C-alpha positions, -999 to +999 in steps of 0.1 A: +001+002+002+012+035-009+012+063+019-011+095+011-009+129+023-043+149+028-042+183+031-065+212+037-077+232+006-062+268+012-094+288+018-114+264+036-101+259+071-131+277+083-156+255+069-180+243+091-161+198+082-133+214+097-146+219+132-166+192+134-133+169+129-121+159+165-082+169+148-090+204+138-079+220+105-047+190+101-024+172+070-029+138+077-011+107+067-030+071+057-014+040+040-038+034+015-043+018-023-067+047-037-074+080-031-107+071-031-096+046+001-074+069+014-099+093+020-120+065+034-097+054+057-087+095+070-128+093+078-123+062+100-093+071+119-109+106+129-137+112+143-164+137+147-163+159+176-192+180+167-222+168+154-241+186+124-271+179+107-260+169+069-220+173+076-196+153+066-161+150+081-134+171+052-111+137+041-144+130+022-151+164-001-122+175-027-133+202-023-117+212+014-092+187+013-067+175-012-051+137-014-020+128-029+003+100-034+036+115-006+060+088-017+086+111+012+068+101+038+059+071+059+031+053+087+026+023+102-007+003+083-037+008+101-035+042+116-041+078+106-014+105+115-032+132+117-009+162+133+005+152+162-020+124+167-023+087+160-056+075+154-064+034+147-086+034+118-117+022+120 
């Protein structure tokens, strides 16, 4: 599996999705087969802190977070590294 890096999209840091994310506005890394799988794994590993109607975590939305292969970083399989937090997927 490859390591993917997910970053907040510039200008979207105040989006309600980030406010609901338990790790806040942060870059995260995760091992996955594809970029879509990386988005799903990041979502599974970073639970919603503040529940809001019709708001989903920012990792699923390409308008709010970017996702690309990062061959310069490493993270344990089955975990999301979000900022300073190492969180299990699932």
